[in-house]
Each structure stands twice: as structure tokens, then as C-alpha cells.
N, C-alpha and C positions, 0 to 999 in steps of 0.2 A: 848528387848521387842518384836521386829519383829520376832525373832526366836521362841519365845513363841507362838506368834499368828500363825506362820507357823505350829508348832507342833500341835496346837489345830485344825487347818484346816485339817491336815493329819489324826488326830485321829477321827474327825467327818466324814471324807470321806474315811475311811478304805475300805469300800465295793467297792468304785470306783477304788481304787488302786488294790484290789484283782482281780476285773474284767479285768482291763487293763493287769495285769500280765498273767492271764489265756488266754486272747485273743492273747497276744504276743507269749506265749509258743505254743498255738495251731497252730498259723500261722507258727511258726518255724517248728513244727512237720510235717505239711502239705507240706511245702517247701522241707523238708528233704525226705519225702516219694516220692516226684515227681521230685527230682533232681538226675541226673545221676552222680554216683561217678567219681571223677577225680583222677588219680594216677600220681605220679611224680617219675621219676628216674633220677639219676645223673651219669655222666661219667666224669673223670678228665684226663687232658692231660698235659704233661710237655714239655716245649720247652728248648732245650739246644744246645750248640755249637756242630757241627759235629766233633767228635774226629778224624775221618779219615783224615780230612783236616787240623788238627792242629798238628804242629811238635814241637813247643816250649811252655814253660810255659807262656811266654809273649803273644803269640798269643791267648792263652786260656783266659788270663785276659782281653785282648782287646775285645775278642768276648763277654765275659760276660758283660763288660761295655756297649758295643753297645746294647746288649739285654735289658739293663735297659730302653731303649727308649720305651715309652708306645706305640708308633706308630707301632712297630713291633708286640707287643702282640695284639694290636687292629686289625691288619691286619689278623693275624691268627684266631682271634675270628670271624671276618666277614666271612672268608672262611668256617669255621666250620658250619655256619648256612646259607650259600649262597644257592640260589635257585637251582643252578646247582648240588651241592653236595646232597641236600635234594631230588631232583627229581631222581637222580641216585640211591639213597638209596631206595626210594619207589619202583622203577622199579625192583631193585634187590630182594626186599622182596615180589614182586608181590602184592603190596598194591595199591588200587585204588587211583587215584589222588584226588578224592573227600574227602578222609580221611585227606588231608593236612589241611583242616579247623578244624579238630577235635583234632589235635595234635599241641601244641604250643612249639616251639623250641626257646631256649634262651641260650646265652653264656656270661659268665662274667669272667674277670680275678680276681683271688683271690688276696686280698691286699698284697702288698710287696712280691709277688712271681712271678715265671714264669709259673704258673699253670693256666690252663683254665678249667672252670667247665661248661659242657654242660648239660642242663636240658631239659627233654622232659616231657610234661604234656598231658595226654589224658585219654580216657575212659577205656583203656585196659593196665594193667601194663606190661604184657608179650610183647605186640606189642611195647609199648613205650621203653622197654629195648632193644628190637631187633633193633629199629630205631636208638637209641643212639649209640649202638655198631657198627652197619653197617655204620652209618653216619661217625663215628670216623675213621673207617678203610679207607673209601674213601677219607676223608679229609687228613689223614696221608699220604696216597700214593701220593695225588696231591701235598701237600705242601713240602714233602721231595724231590720230583722230581723237583719242581719249585724253591725251596730255599735250595739248598744243603748245604749252610754254616751252617744252623741250622737244627736240627732234632726235630720232635714232635712225641710223643708216649704216649700210655695209662699209666696213673698212677693207675686209678681204672676203671674197666669195670662197666657198668650199670647193676644193679640187680633188678628184679621186686620186688615191695613191696606190700604186701597184704592189707596194711592200706592206704586208700585214703587220699589225702591231703585236699580234700573237697568233700562233706560236712563232718564236724566232729560233730556228734550228741551231744556229751557231751558239747563241746565248744559252738556250735551254740545254743543249748537249754539254756546253762548258760548265754550266751550273751543276748538272747531274754528275759530271766528272769530279768536280770539287766536293760535292756532297758524298759521292761514293768513296773518295779518298778519306774524307773526315770520318765517315761511318766505318770504313775499313780499319782505320787507325784505332778508333774507339773499340771496335770489336776485338782487334788484336790485343789491346791492353787488357780489356775485360777477360778475354780468353786466358791470357797468361796469369792474371790474378786468380781466376777460378782454378786453373791448373795448379798454381802454387798452393792455394788453400786446400785443394783436394789432396795434394802430395803431403802437405803438413798434417792433415787429419789422418792420412794413411800411415805416415811415419809415427804419429802419436799413438795410433792403435797398435803399433808393433813394439812400442817401448814400455818397459816396466817403469811406472812412475816413481816408485820408491828408490830404485837403484840407478836408474838412468841408462840401463843396458837393454838389449832385446829381451822380450819375453820368450818363454819356452816355445810357443807355437811358431814365432817368426825365426827363432834360432834353428829349429828343425827344418823350416822351409828353406833357409839359406844353405843349410848343410846338404839337403837333397839337391838343390840347384847346383851347388858346387860339384857334387859327385857326378851328377848327370852330365855336366859340361866337361869335367876332367876325370873320367872314371879310372884312369891309370895313374893318376897323381898320388904320391904318398901323402897321407893326411892323418893327423893325430887329433884325438878328442879326449878331453878331460872333464871330470866333474869335481868341483871343490866344495866339500860340505863343511860348514862352520859349526862344529858340534857345540862350541861354547855359546854361540848365538842361538842355536836350536834349543838349548836348555832354558834360556831366559826370555826368548822372544815373546812368549805369551803374556809376560808381565811388564814388558817394556812400553813406555809411552811411544806413540807413533813417531813423534819427532826424533826420539833417540834412536829408534830402529832405522829411520831414514838416514840419520847421520852415520850409523855404523855401515849400512849398505853402501852409501856413497863413498865413504873412505875406503872400503874394500874395493869398489869399482876403480877408484883412483890408483890404488896399488896395482891392480891387474893391468890397467892401461899403461902404467909406467914400465911394467916388466914385460909387456908384450909388444909385438911389432904392429905396424899400422894396418896390415892386412889380416891380422888375427881377429877372430870374431868372439865376442863375449856376450853371454846371455844369463838371465836368472832362471835357474831350473825349477826351484821351488822356494819356499820361504827362507831357507837357510843354505841353499846350494846354488853355486854359480856353475855355468857350463862354458867351455872354451873349445874352439877347434882351431888348429894350426895348419894352414895350407902348406904344402911342400915341406913337411917336417917329418923326418924319420923318427923312429922310437928313441934313439939315444939323445938326439937334440931335444925332443919333446920332454923326456924325463928330466934333462938338465934345466929346462925352462920352468917346469912345474916345481922342481926342488927349490929353485930360486924364489918362486912365488910363495911356496910353503914357508920358507925362511922369513920372508917379510911379514906374512900373516900370522906367524907363530909368536910374534912379540905381543906385548900388552898394548891394546888400542885404547887410547885415552880420548874421552869425549868431553867437550866443553872445558878444555884445559885439563885439570887433574880431578874434576868433580866426579867422573865416572871412569873406571878402568874395566875393560872387557878382555877376557882371554878367549880368542876365537877358536883355538884348538882345531886347525884345519885338517881334514882327511881328504885325500886325493886319489881318485881312480883314473887311470889313463889307458887308452888302447889305440891301436893303429889300424887304419883301413887296409885290408889285404887285396882290394880290387875286385873281389867276386861277391861280396856280401851286400845285403840290403842295408838301408839306414836303420831299420828296426833291429837287425842283428847286431849292428855296430853299437847301437844304444844299449841293447841288452848286455853286451860284453863290458861296456864301460861302467854300467850300473853294478855288475858283478864285481868289477875291479874295485869300485868304491866300497862295496860291502866287505870285501877282503881287507881293505885298508884299515878297517876298524879293529882288526885282529893282528895287525903288524905293528911292530915297535916304531917303525918309521912313519906310520900312518900314510904311506904312499905306495901304491901298487900299480905296476905297468903290466897289463895283460896283452900278450901277443896272440894273434889269430891262431897260431898252432897249438896254443894251450887250451883251446875250447873244443 
């Protein structure tokens, strides 16, 4: 179910995902255009026993066994990239010492071998290859003289490569596209969740928590919107005051008051249509407006509601019985008045209902 909601969020916010992808790709292109290419070259060296110092097969085997100690290989690796060898290399090539920061030198032993790989990375492939080869020559001379038991020599000389190791346009743009897609999807989901949360908070602020229907402020807002959108539509408005509740609400526990209001709400919803709007006007009064409903139909609807509410309401089984004693005022929109005038007339109708035997009054516009 959650996956379905996520897919719906992505579908609704496709434009946000597209924008995120475009932004990510454009940023990648700008970075590529302003990034200096870096080239990498490799030279390989092999370390082996010095055959001139070995006279028997047994000595050769012992030398190879000793060479298996990684400390020997690591020592040779450190010498290859030592400051002394690197500085000598730069001087020999007439390179400025300031270029040392532009070329990165690293040496790694290849797994399960006696081979070292020297890597030079820098902005010029030709210069990087020259550094690697010259550095190797100086290191070979130094180590072969200092450690005559073993010899180190080139396996592969460094060759300049015209393809930079970074940036790589196709790879980088592809990665930026994937990143933009993932970021866009994440933003779309977060946006939908935030929108849902805001809508929930907005809806909660429009609902009366005790009865579960709209509060007076939002009821009037909906009424104004309806009239502004359909000014010529016949519309009926009613106020239902529960006199029996009004008399005891001040002494009722909050939980009992809530149960009474919720049961009243249930009755109203069962007797009204799906497009009819119900609100809580004040502590003991409900408001209702009926779209596309003339006076006769409205009166019939409210008489039915009065009949259902005029019975004894029992709370918690038979532990508490409440006589709601509903009084109802009704009026009909005449198409020329404001919402304020409409509300004044329905309030007058409710006041008149208190003096009528039926406790229900329908006020026509012509009567005011």
C-alpha cells in the first residue's frame, strides 16, 4: 500500500523530479567545464634475488622465501616514493618544486607478487610519464646499490595516456543524472508528505474536536464560498439548538458531553445527503446548509431530523438518558442577500422556534 502511495506521489510530482535531474546534470556540466583534466600513468617494477650472488639452487629458494616477507616489499615501496628520490627526479627533469603539489605519487604492491606499481597522477600526461620513469631509474640505482642481495628493475615503463582519469564526462554526467533522479524522487515523496501533513493540520483546525463536524468559522467560510460560486442556486440553512443539552452541559463530564455531541452528529449525517454541510454553531447548537434545496424540501428534511432528535438519547447503555428537546430555525437564500443577512434571518427563525409548539420555524426572505 505504501509503495502505491509513493508511486502516486512520484507521478504527481514528475515535474519536480525532472527539474532536479536538469539541475544536477547542468551542475555536472559546469563542473566538468571548469575542472582541469587529471591524467594517470603507471610503471611496474619487479624485485628478485640477485643472481650474481647466488651460487646454488638452495640459496635461490631461501632468497625467494625471505622475499615473501612483506616488510621487504614495503621498504622498496617507501623508497620509490620517498622525498629524496622524488626531489632528485624533479631536479633532473628541470621541473619546479611548486609542481610537487600538482602530481600525486603512490606505490602499491600487487597482491601475491613481488611487483610494485608506481602511479603518477597530474595535469600533464607527458610530464607524469617522465616523472614515473625518471623516478624509477633513480630508485633502482639507489636500491640496487644499497641492497645488493635483491635487484629491482622495470617490468613496464610508464606511457602517457590521452584519456584523463578525471573528470570523465559520460560517467560523471550519468552519475549526476542518477543522483538527480534519486534526489528528485526523495523530494517528491517528502513534498507529498509535507503537503499531506499541512492539509491534515489545516483540516484539524477546521474541525470541532468534540462533535467531529466543522466549527462555526469554517462552516461560514464554506457557506460564503458556495454562495460566491453559485449565487443563483437555491440554498437552505438551518440551526438546530438542543435545549435539553444546553440546560445540563455545564454540569456534564466532558466525556459524556462528547458522546452526546457525537451521537447527534451521527443522526445528522444519517438523515442528510452527502453534499450537505454540518457544523457546530455553539456549545449546544448545530448548523446545516443544504445545497440545491428549496424551502419545502428543507422543511421536510429538518422535520425528519427533529423527529429523530426528539427521542430520549441514552448514553452508556441505559445509565444516562438525555432529552435533547431540539428547536430548529430554517431560512432560504433569496439570491440577493449577503451571508450576514442570511445568518441573521436563520437566528431570528431559531428564536421564534422557542415560542412555537412545533419548535420549528421556516423563515422566508419575504417575511423579513
